[in-house]
TITI-613241 format. One record per atom (N, C-alpha, C): residue number from 1; residue in one letter; atom name; y, x, z. Coordinates in Angstrom, 2 decimals, always signed. Atoms other than C-alpha are relative to their C-alpha. Last residue first. Example, Ala and Ser with C-alpha at 12.3 -4.5 7.8 and 13.67 -1.06 7.14 Angstrom:
// residues 2
{2 's' 'N' {-1.19 -0.82 -0.06}} {2 's' 'CA' {-1.06 +13.67 +7.14}} {2 's' 'C' {+1.09 -0.77 +0.73}} {1 'a' 'N' {-1.19 +0.89 +0.00}} {1 'a' 'CA' {-4.50 +12.30 +7.80}} {1 'a' 'C' {+1.20 +0.90 +0.00}} 
// end
This chain:
// residues 74
{74 'g' 'N' {-0.91 -0.50 -1.02}} {74 'g' 'CA' {+131.66 +93.74 +141.60}} {74 'g' 'C' {+1.25 -0.73 +0.05}} {73 'k' 'N' {+0.41 +0.47 -1.32}} {73 'k' 'CA' {+129.03 +91.79 +139.76}} {73 'k' 'C' {+1.04 +0.36 +1.07}} {72 'g' 'N' {-0.24 +1.44 -0.10}} {72 'g' 'CA' {+130.66 +92.12 +136.35}} {72 'g' 'C' {-0.34 -0.56 +1.36}} {71 'a' 'N' {-1.46 +0.17 -0.11}} {71 'a' 'CA' {+130.84 +95.89 +136.73}} {71 'a' 'C' {+0.34 -1.47 +0.18}} {70 's' 'N' {-0.37 -0.39 -1.36}} {70 's' 'CA' {+127.09 +95.97 +137.42}} {70 's' 'C' {+1.49 -0.14 +0.22}} {69 'a' 'N' {+0.50 +0.99 -0.95}} {69 'a' 'CA' {+126.36 +93.94 +134.29}} {69 'a' 'C' {+0.40 +0.36 +1.43}} {68 'n' 'N' {-0.77 +1.23 +0.16}} {68 'n' 'CA' {+128.59 +96.12 +132.11}} {68 'n' 'C' {-0.43 -1.05 +1.01}} {67 'k' 'N' {-1.36 -0.24 -0.49}} {67 'k' 'CA' {+127.09 +99.33 +133.47}} {67 'k' 'C' {+0.84 -1.27 -0.07}} {66 'l' 'N' {+0.06 -0.12 -1.46}} {66 'l' 'CA' {+123.55 +98.02 +133.00}} {66 'l' 'C' {+1.40 +0.19 +0.59}} {65 'l' 'N' {+0.23 +1.34 -0.54}} {65 'l' 'CA' {+124.29 +96.86 +129.44}} {65 'l' 'C' {-0.05 +0.02 +1.53}} {64 'v' 'N' {-1.25 +0.76 +0.19}} {64 'v' 'CA' {+125.79 +100.26 +128.60}} {64 'v' 'C' {-0.14 -1.41 +0.57}} {63 'y' 'N' {-0.96 -0.44 -1.01}} {63 'y' 'CA' {+122.77 +102.00 +130.13}} {63 'y' 'C' {+1.31 -0.76 -0.12}} {62 'i' 'N' {+0.40 +0.58 -1.28}} {62 'i' 'CA' {+120.37 +99.94 +128.03}} {62 'i' 'C' {+1.01 +0.36 +1.07}} {61 'q' 'N' {-0.36 +1.42 +0.08}} {61 'q' 'CA' {+122.25 +100.90 +124.87}} {61 'q' 'C' {-0.35 -0.72 +1.30}} {60 'd' 'N' {-1.46 +0.10 -0.05}} {60 'd' 'CA' {+122.07 +104.59 +125.82}} {60 'd' 'C' {+0.45 -1.46 -0.02}} {59 'k' 'N' {-0.36 -0.28 -1.39}} {59 'k' 'CA' {+118.34 +104.26 +126.55}} {59 'k' 'C' {+1.51 -0.09 +0.18}} {58 'l' 'N' {+0.31 +1.20 -0.78}} {58 'l' 'CA' {+117.83 +102.63 +123.16}} {58 'l' 'C' {+0.41 +0.18 +1.46}} {57 'l' 'N' {-1.00 +1.00 +0.38}} {57 'l' 'CA' {+119.61 +105.54 +121.47}} {57 'l' 'C' {-0.21 -1.31 +0.78}} {56 'l' 'N' {-1.25 -0.36 -0.66}} {56 'l' 'CA' {+117.44 +107.97 +123.44}} {56 'l' 'C' {+1.10 -0.98 -0.34}} {55 'k' 'N' {+0.14 +0.35 -1.41}} {55 'k' 'CA' {+114.28 +106.19 +122.32}} {55 'k' 'C' {+1.28 +0.30 +0.77}} {54 'e' 'N' {-0.09 +1.47 -0.07}} {54 'e' 'CA' {+115.37 +106.39 +118.68}} {54 'e' 'C' {-0.05 -0.46 +1.46}} {53 'k' 'N' {-1.41 +0.33 +0.24}} {53 'k' 'CA' {+115.98 +110.13 +119.12}} {53 'k' 'C' {+0.22 -1.50 +0.06}} {52 'k' 'N' {-0.73 -0.37 -1.21}} {52 'k' 'CA' {+112.54 +110.57 +120.72}} {52 'k' 'C' {+1.49 -0.33 -0.16}} {51 'l' 'N' {+0.24 +1.05 -1.00}} {51 'l' 'CA' {+110.98 +108.64 +117.83}} {51 'l' 'C' {+0.75 +0.29 +1.29}} {50 't' 'N' {-0.73 +1.19 +0.46}} {50 't' 'CA' {+112.59 +111.01 +115.32}} {50 't' 'C' {-0.16 -1.13 +1.02}} {49 'e' 'N' {-1.43 -0.24 -0.25}} {49 'e' 'CA' {+111.36 +114.03 +117.31}} {49 'e' 'C' {+0.85 -1.20 -0.41}} {48 'i' 'N' {-0.20 +0.08 -1.45}} {48 'i' 'CA' {+107.81 +112.63 +117.36}} {48 'i' 'C' {+1.48 +0.18 +0.33}} {47 'e' 'N' {+0.09 +1.42 -0.37}} {47 'e' 'CA' {+107.90 +112.03 +113.62}} {47 'e' 'C' {+0.26 -0.19 +1.49}} {46 'e' 'N' {-1.21 +0.66 +0.49}} {46 'e' 'CA' {+109.14 +115.58 +113.01}} {46 'e' 'C' {+0.00 -1.49 +0.36}} {45 'h' 'N' {-1.09 -0.39 -0.89}} {45 'h' 'CA' {+106.40 +117.07 +115.20}} {45 'h' 'C' {+1.29 -0.72 -0.40}} {44 't' 'N' {-0.51 -1.35 +0.20}} {44 't' 'CA' {+103.86 +115.14 +113.17}} {44 't' 'C' {+1.11 +0.28 +1.02}} {43 'g' 'N' {-1.45 -0.10 +0.17}} {43 'g' 'CA' {+102.02 +112.13 +114.44}} {43 'g' 'C' {+0.42 +1.44 -0.14}} {42 'p' 'N' {-0.51 -1.03 +0.91}} {42 'p' 'CA' {+98.47 +110.88 +114.80}} {42 'p' 'C' {+1.52 -0.03 -0.11}} {41 'e' 'N' {-0.51 +0.71 +1.18}} {41 'e' 'CA' {+97.69 +108.90 +117.95}} {41 'e' 'C' {+0.56 +1.06 -0.93}} {40 'a' 'N' {+0.79 +1.22 +0.02}} {40 'a' 'CA' {+95.61 +110.18 +120.88}} {40 'a' 'C' {+0.41 -0.87 -1.18}} {39 'h' 'N' {+0.86 +0.04 +1.19}} {39 'h' 'CA' {+97.00 +113.65 +120.16}} {39 'h' 'C' {-0.95 -1.19 +0.01}} {38 'n' 'N' {+1.36 -0.24 -0.50}} {38 'n' 'CA' {+98.44 +113.86 +123.70}} {38 'n' 'C' {-1.04 -0.04 -1.12}} {37 'd' 'N' {+0.00 -1.30 -0.68}} {37 'd' 'CA' {+101.97 +114.23 +122.31}} {37 'd' 'C' {-1.40 +0.38 +0.48}} {36 'm' 'N' {-0.09 -1.03 +1.04}} {36 'm' 'CA' {+101.29 +111.35 +119.92}} {36 'm' 'C' {-0.04 +1.40 +0.62}} {35 'r' 'N' {+1.28 -0.02 +0.71}} {35 'r' 'CA' {+100.08 +109.11 +122.75}} {35 'r' 'C' {+0.00 +1.07 -1.09}} {34 'k' 'N' {+1.00 -0.62 -0.88}} {34 'k' 'CA' {+103.10 +110.07 +124.85}} {34 'k' 'C' {-1.35 +0.09 -0.69}} {33 'i' 'N' {-0.30 -1.44 -0.03}} {33 'i' 'CA' {+105.47 +109.31 +121.97}} {33 'i' 'C' {-1.04 +0.72 +0.86}} {32 'r' 'N' {+0.43 -0.55 +1.29}} {32 'r' 'CA' {+103.82 +105.90 +121.48}} {32 'r' 'C' {+0.21 +1.52 -0.04}} {31 'q' 'N' {+1.47 -0.04 +0.03}} {31 'q' 'CA' {+104.13 +105.09 +125.18}} {31 'q' 'C' {-0.51 +0.62 -1.29}} {30 'd' 'N' {+0.42 -1.01 -0.97}} {30 'd' 'CA' {+107.82 +106.02 +125.23}} {30 'd' 'C' {-1.52 +0.15 -0.02}} {29 'l' 'N' {-0.21 -1.32 +0.61}} {29 'l' 'CA' {+108.44 +104.04 +122.06}} {29 'l' 'C' {-0.48 +1.11 +0.92}} {28 'a' 'N' {+0.99 -0.13 +1.07}} {28 'a' 'CA' {+106.86 +100.96 +123.63}} {28 'a' 'C' {+0.14 +1.35 -0.70}} {27 'n' 'N' {+1.31 -0.29 -0.61}} {27 'n' 'CA' {+108.88 +101.46 +126.82}} {27 'n' 'C' {-1.08 +0.17 -1.06}} {26 'h' 'N' {-0.05 -1.34 -0.58}} {26 'h' 'CA' {+112.15 +101.69 +124.89}} {26 'h' 'C' {-1.36 +0.38 +0.57}} {25 'q' 'N' {+0.05 -0.95 +1.12}} {25 'q' 'CA' {+111.31 +98.64 +122.77}} {25 'q' 'C' {-0.02 +1.43 +0.52}} {24 'e' 'N' {+1.37 +0.00 +0.53}} {24 'e' 'CA' {+110.49 +96.65 +125.92}} {24 'e' 'C' {-0.14 +0.98 -1.15}} {23 'f' 'N' {+0.84 -0.64 -1.00}} {23 'f' 'CA' {+113.80 +97.65 +127.56}} {23 'f' 'C' {-1.45 +0.09 -0.50}} {22 'l' 'N' {-0.25 -1.44 +0.05}} {22 'l' 'CA' {+115.75 +96.80 +124.41}} {22 'l' 'C' {-0.92 +0.76 +0.95}} {21 'r' 'N' {+0.49 -0.49 +1.29}} {21 'r' 'CA' {+114.13 +93.35 +124.20}} {21 'r' 'C' {+0.18 +1.52 -0.11}} {20 's' 'N' {+1.46 +0.03 -0.06}} {20 's' 'CA' {+114.67 +92.65 +127.92}} {20 's' 'C' {-0.60 +0.58 -1.29}} {19 'f' 'N' {+0.43 -1.08 -0.88}} {19 'f' 'CA' {+118.31 +93.70 +127.71}} {19 'f' 'C' {-1.52 +0.11 +0.00}} {18 'q' 'N' {-0.30 -1.26 +0.68}} {18 'q' 'CA' {+118.93 +91.45 +124.71}} {18 'q' 'C' {-0.48 +1.19 +0.83}} {17 'h' 'N' {+0.95 -0.20 +1.10}} {17 'h' 'CA' {+117.14 +88.50 +126.35}} {17 'h' 'C' {+0.23 +1.34 -0.71}} {16 'd' 'N' {-0.78 -0.44 +1.17}} {16 'd' 'CA' {+119.08 +88.77 +129.60}} {16 'd' 'C' {-0.96 +0.37 -1.12}} {15 's' 'N' {-1.14 +0.87 +0.29}} {15 's' 'CA' {+117.73 +86.81 +132.60}} {15 's' 'C' {+0.78 +0.34 -1.26}} {14 't' 'N' {+0.35 +1.42 +0.05}} {14 't' 'CA' {+114.20 +88.10 +133.21}} {14 't' 'C' {+1.16 -0.90 -0.43}} {13 'k' 'N' {+1.21 +0.16 +0.81}} {13 'k' 'CA' {+114.59 +91.78 +132.37}} {13 'k' 'C' {-0.40 -1.46 -0.11}} {12 'l' 'N' {-0.36 +0.13 +1.41}} {12 'l' 'CA' {+118.16 +91.56 +133.68}} {12 'l' 'C' {-1.22 -0.18 -0.90}} {11 'q' 'N' {-0.72 +1.26 +0.23}} {11 'q' 'CA' {+117.04 +90.87 +137.26}} {11 'q' 'C' {+0.26 -0.20 -1.49}} {10 's' 'N' {+0.95 +1.10 -0.23}} {10 's' 'CA' {+114.45 +93.63 +137.38}} {10 's' 'C' {+0.64 -1.34 -0.31}} {9 'i' 'N' {+0.94 -0.02 +1.12}} {9 'i' 'CA' {+116.94 +96.06 +135.83}} {9 'i' 'C' {-1.00 -1.15 +0.14}} {8 'l' 'N' {-0.70 +0.61 +1.14}} {8 'l' 'CA' {+119.57 +95.03 +138.39}} {8 'l' 'C' {-0.91 -0.04 -1.23}} {7 'd' 'N' {-0.10 +1.45 -0.25}} {7 'd' 'CA' {+117.17 +95.77 +141.24}} {7 'd' 'C' {+0.65 -0.72 -1.19}} {6 'r' 'N' {+1.32 +0.63 -0.05}} {6 'r' 'CA' {+116.24 +99.21 +139.85}} {6 'r' 'C' {+0.07 -1.52 +0.18}} {5 'y' 'N' {-0.15 +1.37 +0.50}} {5 'y' 'CA' {+119.79 +100.19 +138.91}} {5 'y' 'C' {-1.30 -0.79 +0.07}} {4 'e' 'N' {-1.12 +0.61 -0.73}} {4 'e' 'CA' {+119.98 +103.41 +140.96}} {4 'e' 'C' {+0.24 -1.45 -0.42}} {3 'p' 'N' {+0.46 +0.54 -1.28}} {3 'p' 'CA' {+116.51 +104.28 +139.64}} {3 'p' 'C' {+1.12 -0.67 +0.80}} {2 'f' 'N' {-1.12 +0.57 -0.76}} {2 'f' 'CA' {+117.92 +104.61 +136.11}} {2 'f' 'C' {-0.42 -0.61 +1.34}} {1 'm' 'N' {-1.28 -0.02 +0.69}} {1 'm' 'CA' {+114.68 +105.30 +134.23}} {1 'm' 'C' {+1.03 -0.76 +0.84}} 
// end
């Protein structure tokens, strides 16, 4: 996710509590969706779609934080 911000992501994961929390939530949702898709965890199509929407919202929030942090550096 966001390879152009790889260094900034590493930095923010240790220095920004909000970013770190959002990043962890995004990764946890991603793993849960994968488990459901692979039938390793029970989940209906509707549940999976809801989780995907939540994951996308988190990704949008992460992107805003990345943009703000990169603008502040310049």
